[in-house]
C-alpha positions as CSV (number, residue, x, y, z in Angstrom):
1,M,82.1,96.5,86.1
2,K,82.9,97.3,82.5
3,K,81.0,100.5,83.0
4,V,83.2,101.4,86.4
5,L,86.3,100.9,84.2
6,S,85.0,103.1,81.4
7,V,84.2,105.9,83.8
8,L,87.6,105.5,85.7
9,L,89.4,105.5,82.5
10,S,87.5,108.4,81.1
11,A,88.5,110.5,84.2
12,V,92.2,109.8,84.0
13,M,92.2,110.3,80.1
14,T,90.8,113.9,80.5
15,V,94.2,115.5,80.2
16,S,95.7,112.8,77.8
17,L,95.2,111.5,74.5
18,T,91.4,111.7,74.2
19,A,91.6,115.2,75.1
20,C,94.2,116.2,72.5
21,G,93.8,119.5,70.9
22,S,91.7,120.9,73.6
23,S,93.0,124.3,75.2
24,T,94.6,124.3,78.8
25,N,91.4,125.5,80.2
26,E,89.5,122.6,78.6
27,G,92.0,120.1,80.3
28,T,90.6,120.6,83.8
29,V,90.3,117.1,85.6
30,D,86.9,116.3,87.3
31,S,88.4,114.6,90.2
32,G,84.9,114.2,91.7
33,Q,84.1,111.9,88.7
34,A,87.0,109.6,89.5
35,E,85.9,109.4,93.1
36,A,82.5,108.5,92.1
37,A,84.0,105.8,89.7
38,A,86.0,104.4,92.7
39,Q,82.9,104.5,94.9
40,Q,80.9,102.6,92.4
41,A,83.6,100.0,92.0
42,A,83.6,99.6,95.9
43,D,79.9,99.2,96.1
44,T,79.7,96.8,93.2
45,V,82.5,94.5,94.7
46,A,80.7,94.9,97.9
47,N,77.5,93.6,96.5
48,E,78.7,90.7,94.3
49,E,82.0,89.7,96.4
50,D,84.8,87.8,94.8
51,L,83.0,87.2,91.4
52,I,83.2,90.9,90.8
53,V,86.9,91.2,92.0
54,D,87.6,88.7,89.3
55,E,85.6,90.6,86.6
56,A,87.2,93.9,87.4
57,W,90.6,92.5,87.0
58,D,89.4,90.8,83.7
59,E,88.1,94.0,82.4
60,L,91.6,95.9,83.2
61,E,93.5,93.0,81.4
62,S,91.3,93.5,78.3
63,L,92.9,97.1,78.1
64,G,96.0,95.1,77.2
65,K,95.1,95.6,73.5
66,I,96.6,99.1,74.0
67,E,100.0,98.9,72.4
68,T,102.9,101.2,73.3
69,E,106.0,101.1,71.4
70,N,109.1,103.2,72.8
71,G,111.6,103.9,70.0
72,I,114.7,106.1,70.4
73,F,112.9,109.3,69.5
74,F,109.3,108.7,69.3
75,V,106.6,106.9,71.1
76,S,103.5,105.1,69.4
77,I,100.4,104.1,71.2
78,T,97.6,102.2,69.6
79,L,94.2,102.4,71.3
80,P,91.6,99.9,70.5
81,A,88.3,101.1,68.9
82,D,86.2,100.9,72.2
83,I,88.6,103.5,73.8
84,A,89.4,105.6,70.8
85,G,85.6,106.3,70.4
86,E,83.1,106.1,67.6
87,E,83.1,109.6,66.7
88,V,86.8,109.8,65.8
89,T,87.7,110.5,62.2
90,Q,91.0,110.9,60.2
91,E,90.0,114.6,59.5
92,S,89.6,115.4,63.3
93,L,92.8,113.5,64.2
94,D,94.7,115.4,61.6
95,A,93.1,118.8,62.7
96,K,94.4,118.2,66.3
97,A,97.8,117.1,65.6
98,G,100.6,119.2,66.7
99,E,100.9,120.2,70.6
100,N,100.0,116.8,72.0
101,Y,101.0,114.4,69.1
102,I,102.7,114.5,65.8
103,S,100.3,112.3,63.9
104,A,97.5,109.9,64.3
105,R,96.2,107.2,61.9
106,L,92.6,105.8,62.1
107,N,92.9,102.1,61.3
108,D,90.7,99.9,59.4
109,D,89.4,98.3,62.8
110,G,88.6,101.7,64.3
111,S,91.7,101.6,66.4
112,V,94.0,104.8,66.4
113,T,97.8,104.8,66.4
114,Y,99.2,108.0,67.7
115,K,102.7,109.0,67.2
116,M,104.5,111.5,69.6
117,T,107.8,112.6,70.6
118,K,109.3,111.5,74.1
119,A,108.5,114.9,75.4
120,Q,104.8,114.8,74.2
121,H,104.5,111.2,75.7
122,K,106.1,112.3,79.1
123,A,103.5,115.3,79.1
124,M,100.7,112.8,78.6
125,L,101.9,110.7,81.5
126,D,102.4,113.7,83.8
127,G,98.8,114.8,82.9
128,M,97.5,111.3,83.9
129,V,99.6,111.4,87.1
130,E,98.1,114.8,88.1
131,S,94.6,113.5,87.4
132,M,95.0,110.5,89.4
133,D,96.8,112.3,92.4
134,E,93.8,114.6,92.5
135,A,91.4,111.8,92.4
136,L,93.3,110.1,95.3
137,Q,93.2,113.3,97.4
138,E,89.6,113.3,96.9
139,L,89.3,110.0,98.5
140,T,91.5,111.1,101.4
141,D,89.5,114.0,102.0
142,S,86.2,112.3,101.7
143,D,84.0,111.4,104.7
144,Q,82.9,108.3,103.2
145,Y,86.3,106.4,103.7
146,A,88.7,106.0,106.6
147,F,91.6,107.1,104.4
148,A,94.0,109.6,106.3
149,D,96.8,109.3,103.6
150,I,97.4,107.7,100.3
151,R,101.0,107.6,98.8
152,H,102.3,105.8,95.7
153,N,105.6,105.2,94.0
154,S,106.5,106.8,90.6
155,D,104.8,104.1,88.3
156,F,101.7,103.4,90.7
157,T,102.8,99.9,91.3
158,S,102.9,100.5,95.1
159,F,100.3,102.2,97.3
160,D,100.7,103.0,100.9
161,V,97.4,103.7,102.6
162,T,97.2,105.1,106.1
163,L,93.8,104.6,107.7
164,D,92.4,106.9,110.7
165,T,91.4,103.6,112.3
166,N,93.1,100.6,113.6
167,E,91.0,98.2,111.6
168,L,90.5,97.8,107.8
169,G,86.8,98.2,107.0
170,L,84.9,96.4,104.4
171,T,84.5,99.5,102.2
172,E,88.1,100.4,102.5
173,S,89.3,96.9,101.8
174,F,87.3,96.6,98.5
175,M,88.7,99.9,97.4
176,V,91.9,98.0,96.7
177,V,90.4,97.1,93.1
178,A,90.4,100.9,92.3
179,F,94.2,101.2,93.2
180,Y,94.8,98.1,91.1
181,M,93.0,99.9,88.2
182,Y,95.0,103.1,88.7
183,G,98.2,101.1,88.5
184,G,97.2,98.9,85.6
185,I,96.2,102.0,83.4
186,Y,99.2,104.0,84.0
187,G,101.4,100.7,83.2
188,L,99.5,100.3,79.9
189,F,100.1,104.0,78.7
190,S,103.8,104.1,79.9
191,G,104.4,101.0,78.1
192,H,105.8,99.2,81.3
193,E,102.9,97.0,82.4
194,A,103.5,95.9,85.9
195,D,103.7,92.2,87.1
196,N,102.2,93.2,90.3
197,I,100.5,96.3,92.1
198,Q,100.8,96.1,95.9
199,V,98.6,98.0,98.4
200,N,99.6,98.4,102.0
201,F,97.2,99.5,104.6
202,Y,98.6,100.9,107.8
203,S,97.0,102.0,111.0
204,P,97.5,105.6,112.4
205,D,100.6,104.6,114.2
206,G,102.3,103.0,111.1
207,T,101.4,99.3,112.0
208,L,100.9,97.3,108.8
209,I,97.3,96.0,108.9
210,N,97.0,94.3,105.5
211,T,98.6,93.9,102.1
212,G,96.8,93.3,98.7
213,N,98.6,92.3,95.6
214,S,97.0,92.2,92.2
215,K,98.8,89.1,91.0
216,D,96.7,87.2,93.6
217,L,93.5,88.1,91.2
218,E,95.1,86.6,88.1
219,G,93.7,83.2,87.2
């Protein structure tokens, strides 16, 4: 499951901090990668049932080591070493400073602290939103799922999923974990971690079929 989370995080980070310094053409999001990650999450959960659901949430909670500090004019984000990457150096961070962040510091433990303006932080979050929206649209368009429409609120703490069937299938029900991950990741980088992420499943006529809450997975 850690591999699933890693792939999903990589997809949504393509246009954010780990891609800082790249040109606008290099920032294109591979939404198919996010769909593949979500499918892998669903397949893994289906095979190992409740144990994997718990593990998925544990892995997401482990990202809580990300520290986001909102000041009056600036925002600081510290990424742990396993997310920042082994290849990063202070020289490479300094070379990429400017458009996407003001400065970055490689810490002794391998973590990286980025300092950015409020505008740069908003641009980073906007990029994440665009990436996740494209990935969610891929899920809607895919023939592998009975998703007719997927909508969410501004901070990804609430998802309304309309199905094209009147019953919630096994594959679609396990996909709730992927929605929890999207909401959790956005919360970590925005600096406003959610107490709960809710996913509502509706039939084509708008009847509520089922509701999932991430807080129910917390031990």
